[in-house]
C-alpha beads as a LAMMPS data file, in Angstrom:
LAMMPS data file: protein, C-alpha beads

69 atoms
68 bonds

1 atom types
1 bond types

-500.0 500.0 xlo xhi
-500.0 500.0 ylo yhi
-500.0 500.0 zlo zhi

Masses

1 110.0

Atoms # bond

1 1 1 221.086 190.052 -85.334
2 1 1 220.755 186.383 -86.204
3 1 1 220.379 185.425 -89.859
4 1 1 217.630 183.005 -90.820
5 1 1 218.353 180.938 -93.884
6 1 1 216.169 178.471 -95.780
7 1 1 217.269 176.404 -98.759
8 1 1 214.800 175.919 -101.594
9 1 1 214.940 172.363 -102.936
10 1 1 213.439 171.343 -106.303
11 1 1 211.886 174.823 -106.780
12 1 1 209.406 174.033 -103.986
13 1 1 208.819 177.606 -102.876
14 1 1 205.680 176.863 -100.824
15 1 1 207.527 174.385 -98.611
16 1 1 210.424 176.808 -98.188
17 1 1 207.992 179.570 -97.170
18 1 1 206.374 177.296 -94.545
19 1 1 209.810 176.415 -93.145
20 1 1 210.801 180.103 -93.069
21 1 1 207.603 181.090 -91.283
22 1 1 208.142 178.375 -88.655
23 1 1 211.764 179.476 -88.107
24 1 1 210.682 183.103 -87.717
25 1 1 207.999 182.121 -85.195
26 1 1 210.443 180.006 -83.189
27 1 1 212.903 182.897 -83.175
28 1 1 210.226 185.236 -81.810
29 1 1 210.569 187.815 -84.584
30 1 1 206.812 188.142 -85.179
31 1 1 206.246 188.736 -81.482
32 1 1 208.947 191.408 -81.294
33 1 1 207.582 193.186 -84.377
34 1 1 204.067 193.169 -82.946
35 1 1 205.302 194.651 -79.661
36 1 1 207.259 197.397 -81.445
37 1 1 204.278 198.352 -83.613
38 1 1 202.541 200.314 -80.865
39 1 1 203.429 202.001 -77.593
40 1 1 203.331 199.871 -74.486
41 1 1 202.813 201.589 -71.153
42 1 1 205.479 200.873 -68.532
43 1 1 202.916 199.196 -66.263
44 1 1 201.793 196.924 -69.135
45 1 1 205.434 196.157 -69.915
46 1 1 206.082 195.077 -66.318
47 1 1 202.922 192.930 -66.234
48 1 1 203.800 191.269 -69.546
49 1 1 207.348 190.538 -68.383
50 1 1 205.988 189.052 -65.134
51 1 1 203.532 186.833 -67.049
52 1 1 206.301 185.653 -69.381
53 1 1 208.521 184.872 -66.398
54 1 1 205.783 182.855 -64.683
55 1 1 205.111 180.961 -67.905
56 1 1 208.808 180.066 -68.259
57 1 1 208.871 178.898 -64.626
58 1 1 205.778 176.691 -65.125
59 1 1 207.308 175.132 -68.249
60 1 1 210.618 174.491 -66.448
61 1 1 208.787 172.928 -63.487
62 1 1 206.766 170.693 -65.796
63 1 1 209.947 169.561 -67.576
64 1 1 211.588 168.837 -64.224
65 1 1 208.597 166.728 -63.165
66 1 1 208.745 164.799 -66.447
67 1 1 212.456 164.069 -65.952
68 1 1 211.772 162.505 -62.551
69 1 1 209.671 159.738 -64.059

Bonds

1 1 1 2
2 1 2 3
3 1 3 4
4 1 4 5
5 1 5 6
6 1 6 7
7 1 7 8
8 1 8 9
9 1 9 10
10 1 10 11
11 1 11 12
12 1 12 13
13 1 13 14
14 1 14 15
15 1 15 16
16 1 16 17
17 1 17 18
18 1 18 19
19 1 19 20
20 1 20 21
21 1 21 22
22 1 22 23
23 1 23 24
24 1 24 25
25 1 25 26
26 1 26 27
27 1 27 28
28 1 28 29
29 1 29 30
30 1 30 31
31 1 31 32
32 1 32 33
33 1 33 34
34 1 34 35
35 1 35 36
36 1 36 37
37 1 37 38
38 1 38 39
39 1 39 40
40 1 40 41
41 1 41 42
42 1 42 43
43 1 43 44
44 1 44 45
45 1 45 46
46 1 46 47
47 1 47 48
48 1 48 49
49 1 49 50
50 1 50 51
51 1 51 52
52 1 52 53
53 1 53 54
54 1 54 55
55 1 55 56
56 1 56 57
57 1 57 58
58 1 58 59
59 1 59 60
60 1 60 61
61 1 61 62
62 1 62 63
63 1 63 64
64 1 64 65
65 1 65 66
66 1 66 67
67 1 67 68
68 1 68 69
């Protein structure tokens, strides 16, 4: 498991909390916790994985198109 660390500068706790929340979102922890909260049927699992795969492919294709220009 990856450790997430945030340094608090000048006792600015609010800023540190915002940074921590952003790091957790980028890591995908919130998403994993939400998925583990309730049971997911195998058919829903397969559909979700397929949608995620297609999304990653679309993003990769868009990045490839941007690199051409």
